[in-house]
N, C-alpha and C positions, 0 to 999 in steps of 0.2 A: 306369659307368665311360668312362673319358677315352678320346678317336679316337686311335689312335696318330699318329707323327709323319708327315705328308704330307710325300714326296718332290716336288721341284719336277716334274718329268716323267719319265716311264720315261725311260732312258739307257741307249746300248749302250755300256759301257765298253772300253777295251783291256787286259785282263788283271783283274787283282784290285783291289777299291774300296780304295784305300789313304788315305782320309781316316779320321783318328782323332775322335772325340766323347768329352769328358771332362765327366764330372757331380760337380762335387765340393762337398760342402759341409759345414757345422759346425752340429749343432745342442745345442740347451742346454736342461736341465730345472734349475728352483732350489727350493730347499728351504729352511723355516727350521727351524734345530735351534737350541736352546738352550743345550743342555748336552753335552760331550764325549761323552757317553755317547750323546744321540742321534746325535750327528754320527758315532761308530764305526757306529751302527743304522742310518743312512741308507747310511753306503757299504757296508755289508755287503748294504742292500736293494738298493742300483743294480749290485754286482757277481753278485746273483740274477737280477735281472731281467734284466739284460743280459751275461750268462755269454758263454763262446766259443759255446756250442752253441745256443742261442738266436740268434745273433747270424749263425752258420751257417745257420740255417735261414731267415734273412731275407735274406742274399744269395745263398740256393740258390733261393727264392722270387722273387728280383730276375732270376735268369738264366732262367728258367722264362719272367716276363712280358715280356722282352726278345727272347725267343727264342735265346739261349744255348747253348751246350753246354759242360758244365764237363771240365775236364780234371784239374784238381787240387785238393787243400783243404788250407789248412795253418790252424790255428788253436789257440791260446794264453792261459790264461787267467794273470794275472800275482798274484804275491805282495809287497806288500799288497793290491793292488787294480788294478782294470782287466781288459782283454782285447785281442785281436787276430786279427783273420779274415783270409785274402788269398784269393779263387779266383781261379785262370786259366781262361779261357773262351776259346771259338773261335765265329763264327758259324755254321760246318759241323762236322759230326763228322770228327775227323782219325784218321791213325794213330799211334803212338806218335812215330815216326820226324820226323813232323811239329811236333810239339807246340814245338819249340824257335823256330820262327819266331812262336807266336804270344805267348812268354812277355813283350815290353814293348809289348803294342800292346793286349792285352783283357784286363781283369782286375777284382774286384770286392775293395776292402779296407774294410776297419771297424776303428776305433781309438776305445779311451773311457778318458775322463781324471775320475775323479771328484775333486774337490777343496774347501776349505774356507775360509772368512775365519778368520781367526786369532782374532777378538771379535767380530764384529760376528753372528754366527748364522746369517750365510747359508752355503749350501752348494752347490755348482753340478757339474753332470755333464755335460761337454762329449763327444760321439763325432764323430770324425772319416771320412767315407763318400767314397769316390772310386769310380766307376762309368766305365771307360775300355772302348770298344770300338771298332771298326773293321769295315769294310764296311758292310752295309746296315741292322745292326741298331742301334738309338738308344738309349741311355742315357733319354733325357727320358720313355719309355714308360712305366718304374717309380718315377717321380720322387712320383705322389700314396700309391702303397703305401711307399713310404719313409718318406716325410711321417707315413702315417697308423700307421705301425708306434711310432715315436718321441714323439708327441704334445708338441710341446715348446713351449717358451716364446719360444725365438729361433732363426731361421735365418737363414745367412747362406749362398747359394747361388750356384755358380759353373757356368758352363757353357761350354765350347770345342772349336770345330773346329778341328783341326791338319793342316798336311799339304795335299795334291794329289791327285789322279787326273786320269785321262785318257779321252776318249772314244775313239771310234774310230777320227777324226780326228784325234788328238794333242792337241786341245785341253784345258788344264788347266780341272780342274772343283775349286773351292774350297769346295763346302759344296753339298750335294745335296736338302737339305728347308728349309721355310719356316719362319723363326722372327724377329722381331722381339724379344721378352723372353721369358726363362723365364717369366713371369706366363701365356703363352698355353697352359702345359700346367700350371697350378694347378688344381683343379677350385673351381666358384665358392662351395662351403660352406666348403672351406679358407680362398678371399680374402677373405670374408664377415668371418672370424674373427681375422685379421690386420689390422696397419699395413704398408705395403708401400714400397720403395723401388728403385727402378731406376737403375743406373751401366752402361750398354753402349757400347761400342767397336764400331760395325756393322761398319766397315770391317776389322776384324781379328776378326771371327767370335766375339767374347767378349761375353759377358753375365754381368751380376752381377743379383742380386735379395736383397734382406733383409726378414726379416719378422721383427715381433714383435704378440705376443699384447693383441689391443686391450682383452678384460677377464677375469679370475680370479677364481676362488671359493678364497677364504683358506684353507677347509676342505683345500682340495687342494697347501697348500704347509707345511700344518703338520706335523711330524713327532712324535709321543709327546704330542700334546694337541688338541682341539677349539677353534672358534673361540667356541663357548658357555661354555668355562672361562676365558677373558681378558677380561680389563676393557675399556671403550670405549678408555682411552689406548694400550691395551698392543697392541691389533688396528690401530688407526691405527700406530704405529710400526713394526708388522711390515710392514703394507701398505706403508710409505715405504720400507725398506729392499729388500723385494722388488723394487717400480717403479724405485730408483735401480742395482739389481743388472741389471734388463731394460734401461735406457736406455742406461747404461755399455757393455754388451755390444753393443747395436745401434747405437750410434754409434761404438765403437772407441776411447771412450777416458774420462779419469776427468771426473766431474763433478760441480759443489756439491750441496753435500748438500741431500734435497728435505725441504721444510719444511711 
């Protein structure tokens, strides 16, 4: 288990800790679907595995990991596809009359977006996740759990600390924990599986990390067929298509076709 986020030092604050810490990331799961029927089955599979009830369970566990209290849960499955969940949280238990002051500060959300290429056979599932907290609790403590829940091919992670709080002498505090990269909080096993790139703006307390799976087993990306059922030429072509999709998502632009 990874160590929790370390505070810079024990601080005596004047009033409530007003720092807002937000972890936002996109995760992508890619599959090869040869026919319209396989595309339909893949979407049905994604909607079943990542339906609103399971996503609610995941976010509920996140709230437990970071030490937050759940105030309210809203969830929705969409027709024909996709799901959304929003959970409002607080650092401390609150009475109903106090809920309103937490609505714009502490929340957990997830939205899913299954889609398919019109003719190349690539289907891509994306989930957008936001964990936003205020006070002492940190969303970084749930990072490895969230990564493990989705076992993704590509991840794009953003972490930002906003606002300021004050110590008892009135001095502004813009960050209350040590960090120079999101990678500081990703476990070694996960880091060994992915290629990573950082783009950080330290003076603004903005941290960005992109992750792309290094190696993959083709059988995990086929839907309705196994690798043994394909010719060497077909296996090579599908691998190229999958890697092309991963590279384009990772770099955020269309690229020349892989030969």
